[in-house]
C-alpha positions as CSV (number, residue, x, y, z in Angstrom):
1,M,3.7,6.8,-2.5
2,C,3.9,7.4,-6.2
3,G,2.7,5.0,-8.9
4,I,5.1,3.6,-11.5
5,F,4.0,1.9,-14.7
6,A,6.0,1.0,-17.8
7,Y,5.3,-1.2,-20.9
8,L,7.8,-2.8,-23.3
9,N,6.5,-4.6,-26.4
10,Y,9.1,-6.6,-28.2
11,R,8.1,-7.8,-31.7
12,V,4.5,-7.4,-30.7
13,P,3.3,-4.6,-33.0
14,R,1.4,-1.8,-31.2
15,T,0.3,1.6,-32.5
16,R,1.3,4.7,-30.5
17,K,-2.3,5.1,-29.6
18,E,-2.4,1.5,-28.1
19,I,0.8,2.2,-26.2
20,F,-0.6,5.5,-24.8
21,D,-3.8,3.7,-23.8
22,T,-1.9,1.0,-22.0
23,L,0.3,3.5,-20.1
24,V,-2.7,5.7,-19.1
25,K,-4.8,2.7,-18.0
26,G,-1.9,1.4,-15.9
27,L,-1.6,4.9,-14.2
28,Q,-5.3,4.9,-13.5
29,R,-5.1,1.6,-11.7
30,L,-2.3,3.1,-9.6
31,E,-3.8,6.5,-9.0
32,Y,-4.7,5.7,-5.4
33,R,-0.9,5.9,-4.8
34,G,-0.7,9.6,-5.9
35,Y,-2.7,11.9,-8.0
36,D,-1.3,15.5,-8.0
37,S,0.5,15.2,-11.4
38,A,1.3,12.6,-14.0
39,G,3.5,12.0,-17.0
40,V,4.8,9.6,-19.7
41,A,7.9,9.2,-21.8
42,V,7.7,7.5,-25.2
43,D,9.8,7.2,-28.3
44,G,9.6,10.1,-30.6
45,P,9.9,10.2,-34.4
46,R,13.1,8.5,-35.6
47,K,16.0,10.7,-36.4
48,E,19.4,9.8,-37.9
49,G,21.3,7.5,-35.5
50,N,19.5,7.2,-32.2
51,G,15.8,8.0,-31.8
52,S,14.3,10.7,-29.6
53,I,12.2,10.6,-26.4
54,C,9.1,12.7,-26.0
55,L,7.9,13.7,-22.5
56,F,4.3,14.6,-21.7
57,K,3.6,15.9,-18.2
58,K,0.6,17.5,-16.6
59,R,-0.5,18.7,-13.2
60,G,-3.6,17.1,-11.9
61,K,-5.1,13.6,-12.2
62,V,-4.3,11.1,-14.9
63,K,-7.4,12.1,-16.7
64,A,-5.9,15.5,-17.4
65,L,-2.8,13.8,-18.8
66,D,-4.9,11.6,-21.0
67,E,-6.6,14.6,-22.5
68,V,-3.2,16.1,-23.4
69,L,-2.2,12.9,-25.1
70,C,-5.4,12.7,-27.1
71,K,-5.1,16.2,-28.3
72,N,-1.4,16.1,-29.2
73,D,-0.6,16.2,-32.9
74,S,3.2,16.3,-32.7
75,I,3.3,12.4,-32.8
76,Y,1.6,10.3,-35.3
77,L,-0.7,8.1,-33.1
78,D,-1.4,5.5,-35.8
79,A,2.2,4.6,-36.3
80,E,2.9,1.0,-35.6
81,L,5.9,0.1,-33.5
82,D,7.3,-3.4,-33.5
83,V,9.6,-2.7,-30.5
84,H,8.9,0.1,-28.0
85,F,9.4,1.0,-24.3
86,G,7.3,3.6,-22.6
87,I,7.3,4.7,-19.0
88,A,4.6,6.5,-16.9
89,H,4.2,7.9,-13.5
90,T,1.5,9.4,-11.2
91,R,2.9,11.5,-8.4
92,W,2.3,12.2,-4.7
93,A,4.4,15.3,-4.0
94,T,7.2,15.1,-1.4
95,H,9.8,17.5,-2.8
96,G,8.4,20.4,-4.7
97,E,4.8,21.5,-5.3
98,P,2.6,19.7,-7.8
99,S,3.5,21.1,-11.2
100,A,4.4,19.9,-14.7
101,V,8.1,20.5,-14.2
102,N,8.2,18.7,-10.9
103,S,6.2,15.7,-12.2
104,H,7.9,12.6,-13.5
105,P,9.5,11.3,-15.8
106,H,12.6,13.4,-15.0
107,R,15.2,13.9,-17.7
108,S,19.0,14.1,-17.8
109,D,19.2,17.1,-20.2
110,K,17.2,19.0,-22.8
111,N,17.8,16.2,-25.3
112,N,16.1,13.6,-22.9
113,E,19.1,11.3,-23.2
114,F,18.1,9.5,-20.0
115,V,14.7,9.6,-18.4
116,V,13.6,8.0,-15.1
117,I,10.5,7.4,-13.0
118,H,10.8,7.1,-9.2
119,N,8.8,6.0,-6.2
120,G,10.4,6.8,-2.8
121,I,12.7,9.5,-1.4
122,I,16.5,10.1,-2.0
123,T,17.8,11.3,1.3
124,N,21.3,12.4,0.0
125,Y,19.9,14.3,-3.0
126,K,21.3,17.7,-1.7
127,E,24.9,16.4,-1.7
128,L,24.5,14.8,-5.1
129,R,22.8,17.9,-6.5
130,K,25.7,20.1,-5.2
131,Y,28.3,17.8,-6.8
132,L,26.5,17.6,-10.2
133,N,26.0,21.4,-10.2
134,S,29.8,21.7,-9.7
135,K,30.2,19.6,-12.8
136,G,28.0,21.9,-14.9
137,Y,24.7,20.0,-14.8
138,E,21.7,22.3,-14.6
139,F,18.5,21.4,-12.6
140,E,15.0,22.5,-13.6
141,S,12.8,21.0,-10.8
142,D,12.6,21.1,-7.0
143,T,12.5,17.3,-6.6
144,D,14.9,14.8,-5.1
145,T,14.5,12.5,-8.2
146,E,16.1,14.8,-10.7
147,V,19.6,13.9,-9.4
148,I,19.1,10.4,-10.7
149,P,18.9,11.1,-14.5
150,K,21.6,13.8,-14.1
151,L,23.9,11.3,-12.3
152,I,23.5,8.5,-14.9
153,K,24.2,11.1,-17.6
154,Y,27.3,12.2,-15.8
155,L,28.4,8.5,-15.5
156,Y,27.6,7.9,-19.2
157,D,29.5,11.0,-20.3
158,N,32.6,9.9,-18.3
159,R,32.4,6.2,-19.1
160,E,35.7,4.5,-19.6
161,N,34.8,2.8,-22.9
162,D,31.9,2.0,-25.2
163,Y,31.2,-1.4,-23.7
164,V,29.5,-0.1,-20.6
165,S,26.0,-1.5,-20.5
166,F,22.8,0.2,-19.4
167,S,22.5,-2.1,-16.4
168,T,26.1,-1.3,-15.4
169,L,25.4,2.4,-15.4
170,V,22.4,1.8,-13.2
171,E,24.4,-0.3,-10.8
172,R,26.8,2.6,-10.4
173,V,24.0,5.0,-9.9
174,I,22.2,3.1,-7.1
175,Q,25.5,2.6,-5.3
176,Q,25.5,6.4,-4.8
177,L,21.9,6.7,-3.7
178,E,20.7,6.7,-0.1
179,G,17.0,6.4,0.9
180,A,14.2,4.4,-0.7
181,F,13.5,4.0,-4.3
182,A,11.9,2.0,-7.1
183,L,13.3,3.2,-10.4
184,V,12.7,2.5,-14.1
185,F,15.1,4.0,-16.7
186,K,14.8,4.6,-20.4
187,S,17.5,6.0,-22.7
188,I,18.0,7.1,-26.4
189,H,21.5,5.4,-26.1
190,F,19.9,2.0,-25.4
191,P,16.8,1.9,-27.6
192,G,14.3,-0.9,-26.9
193,E,16.0,-1.6,-23.5
194,A,14.5,-1.2,-20.0
195,I,16.2,-1.1,-16.6
196,A,14.4,-1.4,-13.3
197,T,15.6,-1.5,-9.8
198,R,14.4,-1.1,-6.2
199,R,15.4,-0.6,-2.6
200,G,12.7,-0.2,0.0
201,S,9.9,0.6,-2.5
202,P,7.8,-2.1,-4.3
203,L,8.3,-3.1,-7.9
204,L,7.2,-6.1,-9.9
205,I,7.4,-7.1,-13.5
206,G,4.6,-8.8,-15.5
207,V,5.4,-11.0,-18.5
208,R,3.0,-11.9,-21.3
209,S,3.5,-13.9,-24.4
210,K,1.4,-16.1,-26.7
211,Y,4.2,-18.6,-26.7
212,E,6.0,-20.6,-24.1
213,L,8.5,-18.9,-21.8
214,S,12.0,-20.1,-21.6
215,R,12.1,-20.7,-17.9
216,E,10.1,-20.7,-14.6
217,Q,12.7,-18.8,-12.6
218,I,15.4,-16.3,-13.4
219,P,18.9,-16.8,-12.1
220,I,20.7,-13.8,-10.6
221,Q,23.8,-12.7,-12.3
222,Y,26.5,-11.2,-10.1
223,N,28.8,-8.5,-11.5
224,S,32.1,-7.9,-9.9
225,G,31.7,-4.1,-9.9
226,D,35.2,-3.7,-11.5
227,F,35.4,-1.3,-14.3
228,I,38.1,-2.9,-16.5
229,A,37.3,-3.3,-20.1
230,G,37.1,-7.1,-20.0
231,V,34.5,-7.1,-17.3
232,Q,32.4,-4.6,-19.1
233,K,32.5,-6.7,-22.3
234,R,31.3,-9.6,-20.2
235,N,28.5,-7.4,-18.8
236,F,27.4,-6.4,-22.2
237,R,27.2,-10.1,-23.3
238,N,25.3,-11.0,-20.1
239,R,22.5,-8.7,-21.2
240,V,21.6,-10.9,-24.1
241,D,22.6,-14.3,-22.8
242,S,19.7,-16.7,-23.5
243,S,20.9,-19.2,-20.9
244,T,20.3,-16.9,-18.0
245,S,17.4,-14.8,-19.2
246,L,13.6,-15.1,-19.5
247,H,12.2,-14.8,-23.0
248,S,9.7,-16.2,-25.4
249,V,10.8,-19.4,-27.2
250,C,9.1,-18.7,-30.5
251,D,11.2,-17.7,-33.5
252,R,10.3,-14.0,-33.3
253,K,10.7,-14.1,-29.5
254,A,7.5,-11.9,-29.3
255,V,7.0,-10.9,-25.7
256,E,5.6,-8.0,-23.6
257,F,6.9,-6.8,-20.2
258,Y,4.9,-4.6,-17.7
259,F,6.6,-2.8,-14.8
260,A,4.5,-1.6,-11.9
261,S,4.4,-0.6,-8.3
262,D,1.4,-2.8,-7.7
263,A,-0.1,-5.9,-9.2
264,S,-3.5,-4.1,-9.8
265,A,-1.9,-2.3,-12.8
266,I,-0.7,-5.6,-14.3
267,I,-3.5,-8.1,-13.7
268,E,-5.6,-7.1,-16.8
269,H,-2.6,-7.9,-19.0
270,T,-1.0,-11.0,-17.4
271,N,-1.0,-13.0,-14.1
272,K,2.7,-14.0,-14.5
273,V,4.9,-11.8,-12.4
274,V,8.4,-11.5,-10.9
275,Y,8.8,-9.6,-7.6
276,L,12.1,-7.7,-7.4
277,E,14.0,-7.8,-4.1
278,D,16.0,-4.9,-2.7
279,D,19.0,-4.0,-5.0
280,D,17.9,-6.3,-7.8
281,I,18.5,-4.8,-11.2
282,A,16.2,-6.1,-13.9
283,A,17.4,-5.5,-17.5
284,V,15.3,-6.2,-20.7
285,A,17.3,-6.2,-23.9
286,E,16.4,-7.9,-27.2
287,G,13.2,-9.2,-25.6
288,K,15.1,-11.0,-22.8
289,L,14.7,-10.3,-19.1
290,S,17.8,-10.8,-16.9
291,L,18.4,-10.0,-13.3
292,H,21.6,-8.6,-11.8
293,R,23.1,-7.8,-8.5
294,V,26.5,-6.1,-7.7
295,S,27.4,-8.7,-5.1
296,R,26.1,-11.8,-3.3
297,S,25.3,-12.0,0.4
298,A,25.3,-15.2,2.4
299,G,21.9,-17.0,2.5
300,E,20.2,-15.0,-0.3
301,E,18.2,-16.7,-3.0
302,S,20.1,-17.3,-6.3
303,A,17.0,-16.9,-8.5
304,R,13.6,-15.1,-8.7
305,V,10.6,-17.3,-9.3
306,I,7.9,-16.4,-11.7
307,Q,4.7,-16.2,-9.6
308,T,1.1,-16.5,-10.6
309,L,-1.2,-13.8,-9.3
310,Q,-4.4,-15.0,-7.7
311,M,-6.1,-11.6,-8.1
312,E,-9.0,-11.1,-10.7
313,L,-9.7,-8.0,-12.7
314,Q,-13.2,-7.8,-11.4
315,Q,-11.8,-7.3,-7.9
316,I,-10.3,-3.9,-8.9
317,M,-13.3,-2.6,-10.7
318,K,-16.0,-0.4,-9.1
319,G,-19.0,-2.3,-10.5
320,N,-22.2,-0.5,-9.7
321,F,-20.8,1.5,-6.8
322,K,-20.1,5.3,-6.9
323,A,-16.6,4.8,-5.4
324,F,-14.1,2.1,-4.5
325,M,-14.5,3.0,-0.8
326,Q,-18.2,2.4,-1.0
327,K,-17.7,-0.9,-2.8
328,E,-15.1,-2.0,-0.2
329,I,-17.4,-1.1,2.7
330,F,-20.1,-3.3,1.2
331,E,-17.6,-6.1,0.5
332,Q,-17.0,-6.6,4.2
333,P,-19.3,-9.6,4.8
334,E,-17.3,-11.4,2.1
335,S,-13.8,-10.1,3.1
336,V,-14.3,-11.0,6.8
337,F,-15.5,-14.5,5.7
338,N,-12.5,-14.8,3.4
339,T,-10.2,-13.9,6.3
340,M,-11.7,-16.8,8.4
341,R,-12.1,-19.3,5.5
342,G,-10.0,-22.4,5.9
343,R,-8.7,-21.2,9.3
344,I,-11.6,-21.7,11.7
345,C,-13.4,-25.0,11.8
346,F,-16.7,-24.1,13.4
347,D,-17.6,-27.8,13.9
348,T,-14.6,-28.6,16.0
349,N,-14.1,-25.0,17.4
350,T,-10.4,-25.0,16.3
351,V,-8.3,-22.3,14.7
352,V,-5.3,-23.0,12.6
353,L,-3.2,-20.1,11.1
354,G,-1.0,-21.9,8.6
355,G,1.6,-19.1,8.4
356,L,2.2,-19.3,12.2
357,K,1.9,-23.0,13.1
358,D,5.6,-23.7,12.7
359,H,6.5,-20.9,15.1
360,L,3.6,-21.5,17.6
361,K,5.8,-23.0,20.3
362,E,8.2,-20.1,20.2
363,I,5.4,-17.6,20.3
364,R,3.9,-19.3,23.3
365,R,7.2,-19.1,25.2
366,C,7.5,-15.3,24.6
367,R,7.3,-12.7,27.4
368,R,5.6,-9.9,25.6
369,L,3.6,-9.1,22.4
370,I,4.4,-5.8,20.6
371,I,1.9,-4.7,17.9
372,I,3.3,-2.1,15.5
373,G,1.4,-0.2,12.8
374,C,0.4,3.2,11.4
375,G,-3.0,4.8,11.0
376,T,-5.8,2.3,10.5
377,S,-3.4,-0.6,11.1
378,F,-2.4,0.8,14.5
379,H,-6.2,1.1,15.3
380,A,-6.6,-2.6,14.6
381,G,-4.0,-3.3,17.2
382,V,-5.7,-1.0,19.7
383,A,-9.0,-2.7,19.0
384,T,-7.7,-6.2,19.8
385,R,-5.3,-5.4,22.6
386,Q,-7.7,-6.2,25.4
387,I,-8.8,-9.6,24.0
388,L,-5.2,-10.5,23.2
389,E,-4.2,-9.7,26.8
390,E,-7.1,-11.8,28.1
391,L,-6.6,-14.9,25.9
392,T,-2.8,-14.9,25.8
393,E,-2.2,-13.8,29.4
394,L,0.7,-11.8,28.1
395,P,1.4,-8.0,28.3
396,V,0.6,-6.4,24.9
397,M,2.1,-3.1,23.7
398,V,0.5,-1.4,20.7
399,E,2.9,1.1,19.1
400,L,2.8,3.7,16.3
401,A,5.7,2.7,14.1
402,S,7.1,6.2,13.8
403,D,7.0,6.9,17.6
404,F,8.4,3.4,18.3
405,L,11.5,4.2,16.2
406,D,11.8,7.7,17.6
407,R,12.0,6.4,21.2
408,I,14.5,3.7,20.3
409,T,12.2,1.3,22.2
410,P,14.0,-1.6,24.0
411,V,13.2,-4.9,22.3
412,F,14.4,-8.3,23.5
413,R,14.9,-11.8,22.0
414,D,11.9,-13.2,23.9
415,D,9.5,-10.6,22.4
416,V,7.2,-11.4,19.5
417,C,6.5,-8.3,17.3
418,F,3.5,-8.0,15.0
419,F,3.8,-5.6,12.0
420,I,0.4,-4.7,10.5
421,S,0.2,-3.1,7.1
422,Q,-2.4,-3.4,4.4
423,S,0.1,-2.9,1.6
424,G,3.0,-4.6,3.3
425,E,5.2,-1.7,2.2
426,T,4.5,1.0,4.8
427,A,7.9,2.7,5.3
428,D,7.8,3.3,9.1
429,T,6.5,-0.2,9.8
430,L,9.1,-1.7,7.6
431,M,11.9,0.2,9.4
432,A,10.5,-0.9,12.8
433,L,10.5,-4.5,11.5
434,R,14.2,-4.3,10.6
435,Y,14.9,-2.6,14.0
436,C,13.2,-5.5,15.8
437,K,15.0,-8.2,13.7
438,E,18.3,-6.7,14.5
439,R,17.5,-7.2,18.2
440,G,16.6,-10.9,17.8
441,A,12.8,-10.7,18.3
442,L,10.5,-13.0,16.4
443,T,8.7,-11.0,13.7
444,V,5.1,-11.7,12.4
445,G,3.6,-9.9,9.4
446,V,-0.1,-9.1,9.1
447,T,-0.6,-7.9,5.5
448,N,-3.1,-7.9,2.6
449,T,-0.5,-8.2,-0.1
450,V,1.3,-11.4,-1.1
451,G,5.0,-10.8,-1.9
452,S,5.2,-7.5,-0.2
453,S,8.3,-6.4,1.7
454,I,6.8,-7.1,5.1
455,C,5.7,-10.6,3.9
456,R,9.2,-11.4,2.7
457,E,11.1,-10.0,5.7
458,T,9.1,-11.3,8.6
459,D,9.8,-14.8,10.1
460,C,6.1,-15.8,9.7
461,G,2.7,-14.1,9.2
462,I,-1.0,-13.9,8.5
463,H,-2.3,-12.9,5.1
464,I,-5.7,-11.3,5.8
465,N,-7.2,-12.2,2.4
466,A,-9.4,-9.1,2.2
467,G,-8.9,-8.7,-1.5
468,P,-7.5,-5.6,-3.3
469,E,-8.3,-2.3,-1.5
470,I,-8.1,0.6,-3.9
471,G,-9.8,3.4,-1.9
472,V,-7.2,5.5,0.0
473,A,-9.3,5.4,3.2
474,S,-8.9,1.8,4.5
475,T,-12.2,0.0,5.4
476,K,-12.3,-3.7,4.7
477,A,-8.6,-4.2,5.6
478,Y,-9.3,-2.8,9.1
479,T,-12.1,-5.3,9.8
480,S,-10.0,-8.2,8.3
481,Q,-6.9,-7.2,10.4
482,F,-9.2,-7.1,13.4
483,V,-10.5,-10.7,12.7
484,A,-7.0,-12.0,12.0
485,L,-5.7,-10.8,15.4
486,I,-8.7,-12.3,17.1
487,M,-8.0,-15.6,15.4
488,F,-4.4,-15.4,16.7
489,A,-5.7,-14.9,20.2
490,L,-8.0,-17.9,19.8
491,M,-5.2,-20.1,18.6
492,M,-2.9,-19.1,21.4
493,S,-5.6,-20.0,24.0
494,E,-6.6,-23.4,22.6
495,D,-4.9,-25.3,25.4
496,R,-6.2,-23.1,28.3
497,L,-9.0,-25.0,30.0
498,S,-10.1,-21.9,32.0
499,L,-10.6,-19.9,28.8
500,Q,-12.6,-22.5,26.8
501,K,-16.0,-21.0,27.6
502,R,-14.8,-17.5,26.4
503,R,-13.2,-19.1,23.3
504,L,-16.4,-20.8,22.3
505,E,-18.4,-17.6,22.8
506,I,-16.0,-15.7,20.5
507,I,-15.9,-18.5,17.8
508,S,-19.7,-18.6,17.8
509,G,-19.7,-14.8,17.3
510,L,-17.3,-15.0,14.4
511,R,-19.6,-17.6,12.7
512,Q,-22.4,-15.1,12.8
513,L,-20.3,-12.0,11.9
514,P,-20.8,-11.9,8.1
515,V,-24.6,-12.0,8.6
516,L,-24.5,-9.3,11.3
517,I,-22.4,-7.1,9.0
518,K,-25.0,-7.3,6.3
519,Q,-27.6,-6.2,8.8
520,V,-25.5,-3.1,9.7
521,L,-25.0,-2.3,6.0
522,A,-28.8,-2.3,5.6
523,L,-28.8,0.9,7.7
524,D,-27.0,2.8,4.9
525,E,-30.0,5.1,4.0
526,H,-30.6,5.9,7.7
527,I,-26.9,6.9,8.1
528,N,-27.1,9.0,4.9
529,R,-30.0,11.0,6.5
530,I,-27.8,11.7,9.5
531,A,-25.0,12.8,7.2
532,E,-27.4,15.3,5.6
533,E,-27.7,17.0,9.0
534,L,-24.0,17.0,9.7
535,Y,-22.2,17.8,6.4
536,Q,-22.0,21.5,6.9
537,Q,-20.4,21.2,10.4
538,R,-16.7,22.0,10.8
539,S,-16.0,19.7,13.7
540,L,-17.1,16.3,15.0
541,L,-16.3,14.4,18.2
542,V,-16.5,10.6,18.4
543,M,-16.5,9.2,21.9
544,G,-16.4,5.7,23.5
545,R,-14.3,3.5,25.8
546,G,-13.2,-0.1,26.3
547,Y,-13.5,-2.2,23.2
548,N,-15.0,0.7,21.3
549,Y,-12.2,3.2,21.9
550,A,-10.5,2.0,18.8
551,T,-13.8,2.4,16.9
552,C,-13.8,6.1,17.9
553,L,-10.2,6.6,16.7
554,E,-10.8,4.8,13.4
555,G,-14.1,6.5,12.8
556,A,-12.6,10.0,13.5
557,L,-9.7,9.1,11.1
558,K,-12.1,8.2,8.3
559,I,-13.9,11.5,8.7
560,K,-10.7,13.5,8.7
561,E,-9.3,11.6,5.7
562,I,-12.1,12.1,3.2
563,T,-14.4,14.9,4.5
564,Y,-11.6,17.3,5.7
565,M,-13.7,18.0,8.8
566,H,-11.9,18.3,12.1
567,S,-12.7,15.1,13.9
568,E,-11.4,13.6,17.2
569,G,-11.7,10.2,18.7
570,I,-12.0,10.7,22.5
571,L,-11.8,8.1,25.3
572,A,-15.0,8.7,27.3
573,G,-13.1,8.1,30.5
574,E,-11.0,11.3,29.7
575,L,-14.1,13.5,29.1
576,K,-13.8,15.4,32.4
577,H,-10.0,15.9,31.8
578,G,-10.5,18.5,29.1
579,P,-12.8,17.4,26.2
580,L,-15.9,18.3,28.1
581,A,-15.1,22.0,27.5
582,L,-15.9,21.5,23.9
583,I,-19.4,20.3,24.5
584,D,-22.3,22.6,23.8
585,K,-25.5,22.6,21.7
586,D,-23.7,23.3,18.5
587,M,-20.9,20.7,18.8
588,P,-21.9,17.4,17.0
589,V,-21.0,14.4,19.2
590,I,-21.2,10.7,18.2
591,M,-21.1,8.3,21.1
592,V,-20.6,4.5,20.9
593,V,-22.5,2.9,23.9
594,M,-22.7,-0.9,23.7
595,R,-23.9,-3.4,26.3
596,D,-20.5,-4.5,27.6
597,A,-18.4,-4.1,30.7
598,C,-18.2,-0.3,30.1
599,Y,-21.9,0.2,29.6
600,T,-22.5,2.0,32.9
601,K,-19.4,4.2,32.6
602,C,-20.4,5.2,29.0
603,H,-23.9,6.0,30.2
604,N,-22.4,8.3,32.8
605,A,-20.4,10.1,30.1
606,L,-23.6,10.4,28.1
607,Q,-25.3,12.1,31.0
608,Q,-22.5,14.6,31.2
609,V,-22.8,15.4,27.5
610,T,-26.6,15.9,27.7
611,A,-26.2,18.0,30.9
612,R,-24.2,20.5,28.8
613,Q,-26.9,20.7,26.1
614,G,-25.1,18.3,23.9
615,R,-27.1,16.5,21.3
616,P,-25.4,13.1,20.9
617,I,-25.9,10.8,18.0
618,I,-25.5,7.4,19.6
619,I,-24.4,4.1,18.1
620,C,-25.9,1.5,20.4
621,C,-27.4,-2.0,20.6
622,R,-31.0,-2.6,19.5
623,D,-33.8,-2.4,22.0
624,D,-32.0,-0.1,24.5
625,P,-34.7,2.4,25.6
626,E,-32.5,3.8,28.4
627,I,-30.0,5.0,25.9
628,T,-32.4,6.1,23.1
629,R,-34.2,8.4,25.6
630,C,-30.9,10.5,25.9
631,A,-30.1,10.5,22.2
632,Y,-30.7,13.1,19.5
633,K,-30.4,10.3,16.9
634,T,-29.5,6.7,17.2
635,V,-28.0,4.0,15.0
636,E,-29.1,0.7,16.5
637,L,-26.9,-2.3,15.8
638,P,-27.2,-6.1,16.4
639,Q,-25.4,-7.2,19.5
640,T,-22.5,-9.7,19.4
641,V,-19.6,-10.7,21.7
642,D,-18.1,-7.6,23.3
643,C,-14.6,-8.1,21.7
644,L,-16.2,-8.3,18.2
645,Q,-18.7,-5.5,18.6
646,G,-16.0,-3.0,17.3
647,I,-16.3,-4.6,13.9
648,L,-20.0,-3.8,13.7
649,S,-19.8,-0.4,15.3
650,V,-17.1,0.9,13.0
651,I,-19.2,0.3,9.8
652,P,-21.7,3.1,10.5
653,L,-18.8,5.5,10.9
654,Q,-17.3,4.3,7.6
655,L,-20.6,4.9,5.9
656,L,-21.1,8.2,7.6
657,S,-17.7,9.4,6.4
658,F,-18.5,8.3,2.9
659,H,-21.8,10.1,2.8
660,L,-20.3,13.3,4.4
661,A,-17.6,13.4,1.7
662,V,-20.1,13.0,-1.1
663,L,-22.4,15.7,0.3
664,R,-19.4,18.0,0.7
665,G,-18.5,17.4,-3.0
666,Y,-15.1,15.7,-2.5
667,D,-13.5,12.8,-4.3
668,V,-13.9,9.9,-1.9
669,D,-11.3,7.7,-3.3
670,C,-8.6,10.3,-3.8
671,P,-8.5,12.6,-0.7
672,R,-6.2,15.6,-1.0
673,N,-2.6,15.3,0.2
674,L,-2.9,11.6,0.9
675,A,-2.0,8.4,-0.9
676,K,-2.8,4.7,-0.3
677,S,0.6,3.1,0.3
678,V,2.9,5.2,2.5
679,T,6.3,4.1,1.2
680,V,8.2,7.1,2.5
681,E,8.9,8.3,6.1
C-alpha cells in the first residue's frame, strides 16, 4: 500500500537539489499508494572513511516533505555528486500512527548504518523484535518494518569475515522474514550500492543511459547460501562481474537506475524496465545491475528480460481537470473503446480475446465459473454475473476474495477461476489465486497492469487496456472490467445457435457504447446541481435490482470512499425486509429504474418509497413519464441493451460522488485512510 522510489546515478553528475527533485517527483507519482507521511534518505557530507546518511521524514503528504527539504540548510544543495544513491517512501499506515518517527526510511541505529524502505507487512515482526531486543538493539518506532534494518545490522555486526557482500546480507535477512514485502536497502558500509528485493509486493527497476546497454536480459545468479569464506569471496566478485550484469558499455559506464513500486514513477525517466519476481535480489554496484536468488526451483526462468513500457507520460498527468478521478471519469469513452479495440470485429460480429484463445477448449469444458475480486473489482463480477450465466449456461459464483479464503471454499480441477484486480497486486485476490492453483483450477487474470503478480501467476488472462488509473477511487477500470467480462461471455457463446440473436444485440450495443457514454458525461452540470442539494446530508441510500444492483453497490462505494458520507447500496427486492424502515422525507434516496425485465418490480419499490414521503432521485431512461412523475429529481440516460445499461447508469453516480467530495472540501484523489493498491491483507 506504500510507495517506494529510489534513484541511483552512477557517473552521471547530479546536484543534491536535482536528486531531491527526482526523489520527490517519484513520490508524488506514487502518492495514490499512501499519503500519511513521507521520507527520504540521501548521502550526507563526506567524513573520514565511510560517508554518512541523512534522513528527512515528515508527517503528511509529500508536499510537506518537499517543503522541509527546500528549507533545509544542513546539506549543501548545489554540491555535485558523480555517484549517489537516494531512497524515498510515501506511507500508508498499518503498524503505528502516522508520524515522523513511524515513517520510512527506517534505520538500524543512530548512525544510520543501514536504512530501508518497505511496502508490505512483516507478519513475524514481534518474534524478530523480541529476539533483537534480547541482543541489545533498541527500537524507536511502532512499525513492523524497523526489525529489518535492525536485523541486517545484527547480521553485519556478527559477520564471519569482511568478504560478506551487501546482497548476501540481504539474502540472509529475507530468509528470516514472513509476510509480504518490497524492500530497498542503503548502507554507509556499501557506498554507491543499492539492493532491492520483493516477495508478494510489486517492485520494478528502470534503467537509463545515453549509451548502449550491455544486454537485453539479465541472467539469475544462484548463491549456495553456505557461509564459508570461499563462497563469500565468490559472492563479492559476482557483484561486479560484467559477464552477468547489466551496465552501460561506454568507457565511463554512465548509467542511472530507478526503483519503484509502480511504472508511473519511472516513465518520465525511462521506458526500459526489469520486473522483479518473488525472492529476486537485485544488486547495483559499480554501475552494474545483477540479479541473485538463494536457490533455483524447477521450471523457473533463468533470466529477467528488459521490457519496454507502453505507457506515456501524458497518461499520468491531470491535464485541464481538477483531479485524476475527474479525468478518469471523462476518459471512459476512450478507455472502453480501448478495451474492445482489436478484440471485437463489428463487421463479422466475432470476439477474440488473444490471452484466452489457447485455453478456450478447456474453459468450455469447465463445470463452474468463479469470479473473485475485492471492492470495485468484486462489483464488476456482480454486474456481469447474470449475462455470464445466460451466455455460458454455467453456474457463476462471485466471491469477495477475503471471504472466499476465510471459508476455505471448495475448488475443483474442472472450475475456471477469474481474478479481477486493477493493479494486479491486490493481496487477498493474489492469495485466492494461489489457493485455487493449488487445487488444480484453471486461473484467469483480469487486470490493468502488465507484468503484475496476477498477470504472471495466472494461466491466461485479459488485459483491460484502460490506461493508468491514479485516483484512489476506481472509475474507468470498473467499466473496462465490465466490458472485458461481457466480451468473454460473447466469445464463449459464439457457437450457440440459440443465443445468436442475443449476441448480435449485445455486440451492437457495445459498438454504440462510447458514444452513449459521452452523452451521459454531458449531464455533468445537471448532476453537480443535484450534489449541491445533497452535500450536507449524512446518509444516502442507492437502490436498484437486476442488472443495476451492482451499480448501486458501486455507486454507494464511491460515495463512501471520497465523501465520507454513510452510503448503502440496497437490492430493491429486499426493501420490505428492513431497509424500508429508513425511509422518510429527510432520507436521500437514489433509485436506478431502467426499462428492463425488473422495470415493474422497481416501479413497485418506487411506490413504496414515495408512500413513506420519500423524495427519490431517479436514474432512469429518457422519455419515461411514468417514472418522472414519481421523482423528486431525475437523471435521464440513453437506453442500451439491458446487460450494458449498468455501464451508463454507474457514471452519474461516479460524477455525483466527485461533486459531493469537492463541495464537502475533501481531497478527491487521496481519501483518508485509503490507498490505491491494497497489497496487504
